[in-house]
N, C-alpha and C positions, 0 to 999 in steps of 0.2 A: 437522497436525494427527498426533497419535498414535495408534496402534492401541488403544490402551485408550479413549481422548475416541471412537473411532467404534464401541466395543463396547458402553459405558455405556447409551447411550438403547437401544440394541437391546434389551440385556435384559433394562431395567425395563421396556419392553412388551412382553417375554414375559411377564415372569412376573404383571406388571397381566392380561394376556390369561386367562394359566392360573389364576388366582385369582376372576378375574369370571364364566370359564364357566359355575361351578357355579348362584349367583344367575340368570344368565339363562335358565340350562335350565327351573329351576323357575318362574322368571318365564313361559316359552314355556309349559308346560303349565297356568299356572293360567287364561291369557287365550286359550288355545286355539289357538296357533302351534304346532300338530301335522303334520306330513306322515303319512300316513296311507299303509297299505300301497295299491297297486292294479294296474290291469293292464302299467299303463307304468311301474312303481315297481319294484325289484330288492329295497329291505329287506321285511321280513317283519312288524317291530314298530310300531308307532307312536313316532316320533323328532321331538323338539321343532326349529324350524326358526329360530330366533332368534340362531344361534350367533355372527354377523355383528356382531354387538350387542357384543358383548365385544372384540372384533378392533380396529373402528370406535372403540369407546371409548377402548381403550388406545394406540390411535395420535392422536389427536387430544387426549390428555391430555398424552402425551409430550410434542408439539408446543407444544400452550399452554404448557406448563412450561419449556420450552427460550426459546419466544418471551417469556416474562416474565422467565424470569434473563439471556439474553442472552449467555452467557458467552462471551468474544472467541473464544476457540480451538476454537471449535465452529461451523463454518458452516451457517447458516441457510437454506431456500429465502429468493427474495425476498419481500417482503410480498403483493405484485400477484400471484404464484402461490399462496402461501398462500389469499389472499382467493377466490382463482377457484375452487380446486381445494373448498373451502368452501362459495362460493356455489352452484357447479354440484353440488355432490352433495346438496343440501336437498331438492328435488324429487324426485331419484332416492331418495333412501333413506326418503321419506313414503310414494312409491307405492310400494315394494318390502316395508314396512314392513306396508301395507296387505295389499299381495299376499300375502304370508306368514301372513295372518289369513282373509281373505277372496280368493278369486279375482279378479284384476284382469286383464281384454283383452290380450292379447298386442300389438293397435295400440297403446292407450292406454300403456302401457308405453313401447314405442320412443318415442312422441312425446315422453313424459317425459324422456327419454336425449336425447333428440336437446335438449331444449329445456336441459338441464342442460350437454351438452357448447355448445351455443352462447355459456352465460354463460360461462364457463370461457376460449373463443375470446375473446368481446366483453370481456374484463377484459385479455386481450395473450397466453394461452398460445397460442400457433400456429405453423404450420411458418414459416420464414423464405420471404422470397418467392423467393430462390436458392437450391437445392437440388446439392448435387454428387452424380454416379450415376457409377462406373465411371470416374472420370478427367477425365469433362464434367461439365459446370455446366448445372442447368435450370431457366429462368425461371419461376415459378411465377406473379409477379403476385397479381392479386386472388383467382387460384383457390386458395392456399393456406389463404382462411380456410374454404373448401366442403369441402378436402380435410380439414382439421383436423376439423372438427366431423365426419363421418362418422368418419375414425379413432376418437374420442372413444368415438360412441355404441357404432360397430363391437366395439371389445375389451369395451366396459362390457358387454354382450350375452355377448360369446364365452365371457367365464368364467362368467355365469350360465348357457348352453346345453349348456358341458360336465361343467355338476354335477352329475352323472349316477351318479356311483360315489363308496363312504365314500373321504373326501381325496385323492378326484382333482383338484377346483377348487383347493382351499387347497394341495395340493403343487404342482400348477403354477404356482399364482402365490408360492408361495417361491420355487421353481427361477428365474422370470422375474424375482423381485426382488430375488435374490442375482446374476444375470448382470447385471442392470441396476446395480449397484450396482460390480462387478468392473469394467465399461465404464467408467463413469463415472469411476473412481478412478483408470484409466488414461488416459482423454482431460484430468481434471485437474478434473473438476464435482464437487468433494468439496461442496457443498451436495445435489446429487442423489445422490451417494452415501451422503451420511448418511439421507437421507430414504428411501431403499432400503431399507435396512440396518435402520430402525424398522420397516417394513412387515414386513418379513422376520422381524425380533424377535418381531412379533404374532402372525403367522402358526406360528412354532415354538411356542409357548404354546399356540397350539388344536390343533394336528393332533394331540396324544395323546389328544382326545376327539373327532376326526373319522375318524381311521384306520379299518380296515375292526376290528370292528364298531363304527360310529360310534354313539356316544352321543348327538350332537348335530349339525345340519346347520347349513351358512353360512345357508341360504336365502336368497333373492333377495334380502333386506334385507344380507348381508354378499358375496356373489359379485356384484352389480352395484357394489357401493363398491370393492373389491378389483379389480374391471377398471378401473372408474372412475379410481383413484388411477393405476395403472398407466398407463392412456394418457394421463395429462396428462403423469408422471414422462416418458416415453419425447419428448414435446414438448417439455416443460421446459428443454432444452439446447443450443443452436447447436452445439454442440461435436458430437452425435451424426451430423449432417448431413455432416460433414469427414471422418472416421473411420472405416478401415477399408470396409464397403459401405455407409458413408452413411446414404442412407434407407431402406435394407432392413434396418439394425440391428433397429429398432424391432418388425418383421415377426417376427425370429427369434426375438429374444426373447420375444413373447406366440405366438410358433409354432401352438402344437398347439392352444388353443383357437382359435384364429382360424381356422386350416386346419379345426376340425369345423363352424366360424360356417357358413362357404366354402361346404364338401360339403353341408350342409344346405340351405343353400337352393337349391343348384345341382341339388340332388335333388329338390327340392319344385317348382322351376321344371320343371322336364322332367315329372314326375308330373301339375301343372297343362298345361301343355301336349298332354300325352297326354290329360286327361280325363279321371285317376284320381283327381286330389288337389283340394279347394276351394282352395288356396292356401298361399303359404309360411309362413303363420303357424300351420297346422295341425301339432299335435304328434305324435311319431311316436317310435316304437322302433329306429331305424333309425341313431343316434350312431355313433360311431368305438369308444365303450365299449362299446355295445351289440353291433356286430360282432367285438370281441372276446370278448363271453361266448357269442355264438353259435359262436365257432368252440373253444370248448369249455375256455378260459381262467376260473379263477375270480375270485372280484373283485379279491381282492388281487391276483395276478398280472396281470389288465389295468390295473391302476392302476399296477403297476411298469413295464411295457412303454409307458405314455403317459408315467412320468417318463422314462423313459430317452431317449425320444423328443424329450422337450424337453427335456432335458441335456444333446442330442445339438446341439440348434439352438441353444441358450445360451452352449455352447463355440462353437460355428462364429461368432457372433457377436463374441464376446471374441477368441477368434482372428484372425478379420479385422482387428481393430486393426495386427495387428502385420507385415500382410504386405503387398506391392504389392494395389494395386488390380485389377490383371489378372487377378491370382492368385485375390482374393479372388472375382470375377467366378464364375471357372471353379470355386472352389470351391462357391459357392451355385447353380452349374451342377447340379452333382452333389448335392447334398444334392434338390432337386428332384427332378432323377430317380428317386432311393431314395424321394423320398416318392409319385409315381407308381404307383413298383412295389410299395410298400404300402399305396395306397389298392386298387390293384387286386386284389390279396392277399384285402381284407376282402372282395369279393363283391357289390357294390353294384350289383341288379340293375337298379337305374336310368340308369346308365354304360354297359349293355351294350347300345348302340346297333346293332352289328352283328344281333344277337339277336334284339334286340325292333322293328326294323326302323321303330326311329325315324325314320332322314335320309330313309328311301324315303316319308314321309308329305309331304315337302316337294314331290316332285316330282307330286302329285295336286291340285296349286293350280292352277287352270285359268291363271292368267297364264303359267306355262309351256308353256302350247300355245298361244301368241301368238305370230306370227313376229317380233313388233317388239320384244317383252321380250329374246327370243334376240337380238335385233340388241344391243340395249343391254349383253346379258352379255359378247357379242364384243368391245363396243367397253372394256370393262372389263378381258379378258382381253388385249386387244391394249396397253393401256396396262402391266400387268403384264409383256408380255413385254417391253416397250421398256425399262422400269426396270429388269430382269432381264440383259437385252443390256448395258447400258450399264455395269453393276456387274461383271458377267462381261469387258468388254473394259477398261475405263478406270478401275475399282475405285475408283468414284468412288459410295460409297454416300451422300452427301448431296447429290449433283448439283450441288455448289459450281462446280467446271468445265467442267461439260458441260448447265449449265444453257439455255444459249443456243440447244445445239443438238437436246437433247433436245424443248425448248419447240416448235422446229421441226417437227421429225419428229411432236410431239404433235398438231400441226395436220393434217399429211397422210396419218400413216398408218392410222387407225383408219374413215376417208370409204373409203379406197382397200380396205382389208381388206373392210368391207362388201359394198363393191360386187363385189369379187371371187367373194364368197360366195354374193351371191344370181346371179351370172352362172351360176357353175355348180351352182346348185340343194341350196346346203349346207342352206339353213332350210325343204326338204321332208322333208329327214330326220327319222324319230321319235327322240328320246332311247330312248325304252322299249324299241323294239325294232332301238336298232344293232345291225348286222351287220360282216361284213368288208367288204363294197363300202359300206358308211359309211363304214369308217374307212379306206380307199382315198379315198372321195370328197374325205373333210378331208384327208388326205394332198395331195391333189394340188392342194386350193385353198386348202390353209396355202402349200405351195411356190408358187405363182402369187402371191399376195398379198404374200409376199415378195420373188420374182422383182418383179413390179413395182412395188414401195413401194422397189425398188433404186434401179431404171431413173429413175424419177419423180422422187426423190429427190438422185439425181445429175445431174437436168436442172436441176431447182428449186434448188438449194442448191452448186450451182457444185462438184462433189466433194468437200464437206465429210467425207461418211461414205466407209467403208472398204466393199470389199466382206466384209471376215471380222465386220462388224460386224452386216451383215446374214443374214450365214449363222449366227452366233450368237441374232440375234433371230427367223428362219426356225423355227429349231430350237425356241425356246422357246412360240414361238406354238404350234406344232404339237404340241409337248405339254401346254400347257395347253387347248387347241380339243379334241385328242382325248380328254384326260383328263375333262373336262367331258360331251361327250358319251357317252361310253360307262360314266361313273358308275354311271349306274341298271342297267345290268346286273351292274357289279362288284358292288355294294349288295345285288341279288336274289340274286348267287349267295354273298356268304357271308351272308345273311341266310337261307337254306334249308340250306346247310350247318351256320349256328349250330342250327338248329330240329328240324335229324331226329332223330327217336327209331325206336328199334326193335334187335334183332339185331344186333351189330357182321358184318359178312361181307368176304371176298374175292371180285373177280372172278378169275373163270380166262379169261386171254386177254387182254392188255395192246394189242390191235390195236384195228381198228374196232368189231368187235363188241363187245370192253370198254371202249371209250367210249360206244359206243351206248348200251349196259345201262346206265354210269353215269351217263349225262343222263339216262335214265328214273328212274333211283333219285332223282335227285337233284331231280326236277322232277315225280313222280308221289309225294304225300303218303301216299295208299292203302297202299302198300308199307312195311310197316313194318321196314325195315332201315336199316342203315347203314352204306353203304364204307367199309373205312380201308385199302384199296390191291388191288392185282393181283397175281398168281401168274401166271407164265409159264413155260413148258419151256425158253423161248430162255434160254440164259445170257449172252446178251450184251445183255438186257435189264434182268436184275437189276440193283437199285440207282439205276435210273432213274427219271424222273418222268413221269406222263402225265396230264396234265388236272391236274394239281394233286396227285396221290397215287402213291406209292411203289410201285416195284414189287418186292414183299418175298420174291421167289427163285421157287423151282417148287413143284410139287405134295408133294415131300418135305417140305416145310419147314411144312406143315401142323400136324402134332404140336408144334411149338414155337412157332406162330402162336396155339393156341390159351390155350395158358400166359402169352405175351408181348403178345398182344394182346386175347386174350378172343374170339376167334373165337367164331360159333355155327355158321354154315354159309358154302356154298359159290354162287356163282351161276356156272354154267358161260356161257359169252358168245360161243364160237369153236366154228362148225364144220368146222376145219381138225385138233383137237387128234386124237390116235390116239386107237382105241378100247384100246389096252394102259394110255395114260393117263387113262384113264376108269375103267376097272375099277380100278387104281391109287388112283385119286383115290377110290370107294365103299370100296374095301375100307376108307383109311384116317380115313373118315368114319365109317363103323361102329365102327372102333376106338375114334376119339373122341368121339363122340356129337355128330358135325355133322349136318345133315341137306344135302343136293344137290340143286340145280334147275339145268333148261337154261332162259334167254332169249332166246327166239324171238319174231322178226319176220315176221310171213307177209302174203301178200295171197292174200284168197279170192276166191273165184267170187262166191258170193251174200253180200250185205251183210249179210243175216237172221241168217245162220247166224254171221256172228263173232260172237267172246267177247273181252270186252276184258280186258286183263291184271289180273289179281285175285291175290290172297293165299290162301292155302290152308294153315293151319299151319306158317306163317311161312316156307314159298316161294314164289318168282315161277313162276306158271306162266300159261299161255293163248297170247291172239296178239295186234298190233295188227292193224286191217284198215285195208285201200283199196280200195273200193268196184271202180273198174275195170278194175283186173286180174283177169286171167283165169288166171293162173299161179301158183303156189305154191312160195316160195323161203323159205330159212331162213337 
């Protein structure tokens, strides 16, 4: 095929779409298929919705003409694939057309999308039974059918969900179709390349009417149809499953709409779990394009940003075809890391699991207070430690060479470990109140369990295991068990630190008094201050970290800290500071507009006369009291 033969059908599709948009727009206004402004809408004027009719009509007109003409120079899609796409698109197109005029429930539309996907898969358009993945082969078998159905339905919804900015869904679809055509040309799948270019041409003819400010929208009719066709085309050739990133290629080609869908579902699941949302089908204004607008971007710049992201993913898919699969896998990992960073920068509160305390709610489950259930958790940790030590010792990730030995150890170690833990009273320790003593008990129990496991295994297995293997096993077991036991305290610490609000302050004195003041500030939410670090006159402490907070220098650094850290006050937490230094601090505070207060923990003679720690004018004052003591200490 010459480039001209590739280009002619695409150009015809572009011209047909361009000239069909205006009559379709007039029809949309006449039948009431209009998108009105609203709380979740960004546009401010009524806009026609049936723009997808022009795109779909142009694409199928070109396909029909080529099928009737059937020129030998142009490779067409197999008749079965064309019939599957057309048959599956009919129910999706009908329910989307109705939704553009009268709202249809999201669950109803999703069921119809799965119905359309099922029709395509039933007619033979699905993943093969075996696919390549990073140099290896994965045998799907019968799972290829449900995975294909879920893929088509997901991509169909993805392009509909992301259609929230002028030109966004159509522009991303154009990038995806051009990328699919390029990859198809490289791997020699010319029918797929030709079909993708025809879709791209139709989108080129539609974009002049759809970019900001849009005169017409794709509507559900166009967005779902385009997503459905792209989903089917990415599954339409087995050549994709053995080139470059193999099965990951379709994911990159439609990466941005699919990522927005996954994020939306994850957000709504989290909100449902927290009792804030009614379900995953509840519409909101928290999609990626909404977050970009909230960060101050205009509609056009937000769309360009997502175009750039889609182009990067599409270019990665194309580039992966020319490099080794291991290097392609590293490239994919880099893209995923960049994606996670970008999602973090969007500021989704739903994923702020530390600040929101979402993970802490798991520990409220009554089952965690049952010793038997905790024992089952430890059995899982033993299995994980055994696998990790096998990998570290023998580099046998699939357990092919060490499977027999691993199975024998798996029959011994869990029971021995649980028995040792029970004997050493590990299950009497509370996860919520784990302290240094509990960690020491866990350490001793893990060491004992490892030693007992080695002795018993050496006797039963006739020396098949080595001491170095059990050293690795003991280290892995201790790390996993200790992490589980102290996880609640760690999560509580992060949650409190993330949720602190108040005046930024520094603590004067990085010794025991300073750590005591820091602990009180972290735990007492009635004190509206946030510690940013310590100051100390000892030059050897400067630059060090105390309880996770830096020592920012001496008292002479106050003026610099006001500008660099925005501090509003000082809490003096040591009685060993010289009077001259305190007077110097008071003078500097007066000059820089800071407040300064002492933190004291006192023992009172009379419990009734003691005053609790309180805040007065942003300062910490008062004392903590213990009734039995007779002497007062600072």
